[in-house]
SEVEXRO-723915 format. One record per residue (C-alpha): z, x, y. Coordinates in Angstrom, 1 decimal. Example, Ala and Ser with C-alpha at 12.3 -4.5 7.8 and 13.67 -1.06 7.14 Angstrom:
! SEVEXRO-723915
7.8:12.3:-4.5
7.1:13.7:-1.1
This chain:
! SEVEXRO-723915
82.3:-69.1:21.4
82.6:-68.6:17.5
85.7:-70.8:17.2
84.0:-73.6:19.0
80.8:-73.2:17.1
82.7:-73.2:13.9
84.6:-76.3:14.7
81.6:-78.1:15.9
79.6:-77.3:12.7
82.7:-78.4:10.6
82.8:-81.7:12.4
79.1:-82.3:12.0
79.2:-81.4:8.2
82.0:-83.8:7.8
80.2:-86.6:9.7
77.0:-86.0:7.7
78.9:-85.9:4.4
80.5:-89.4:5.3
77.0:-90.6:6.2
78.2:-91.4:9.7
75.3:-89.2:11.2
71.9:-88.3:9.6
70.6:-84.9:10.4
68.5:-82.6:8.2
70.2:-79.5:9.2
73.9:-79.6:10.7
73.6:-75.9:12.0
70.7:-76.7:14.0
72.2:-79.9:15.2
75.4:-78.0:16.3
73.2:-75.6:18.1
71.5:-78.4:20.1
74.8:-80.2:20.8
76.4:-77.0:22.0
73.4:-76.0:24.3
73.3:-79.6:25.6
76.9:-79.6:26.6
76.9:-76.1:27.9
73.9:-76.8:30.0
75.2:-80.0:31.4
78.6:-78.4:32.2
76.7:-75.7:34.1
74.5:-78.1:35.9
77.3:-80.4:36.9
78.8:-77.4:39.0
75.9:-77.7:41.4
75.9:-81.4:41.9
77.9:-82.4:44.9
77.9:-86.1:44.4
80.4:-86.8:41.6
78.6:-90.1:40.7
75.5:-88.1:39.8
77.3:-85.7:37.3
76.8:-86.3:33.7
80.0:-87.3:31.8
81.2:-86.3:28.4
81.0:-89.9:27.2
77.3:-90.0:28.4
76.6:-86.8:26.6
78.2:-88.0:23.3
76.4:-91.5:23.4
73.1:-89.6:23.8
73.9:-87.4:20.9
74.9:-90.3:18.7
71.6:-92.0:19.2
69.7:-88.8:18.9
71.4:-88.1:15.5
70.5:-91.5:14.2
74.1:-92.7:14.0
């Protein structure tokens, strides 16, 4: 998971530096994002109806608004 964590942190650092997102601590934001994505991926394995699964686009849209973008 270390390469994924490092990449995610770099992306969030770059986005914060460009003022695209506003977060007080990019390390914590990266941890929250990673946790959300991993939990959603795991949860989706148990949902039989594909229409009820959370998509990557839905997660990203939620995260953008949650990060005050």
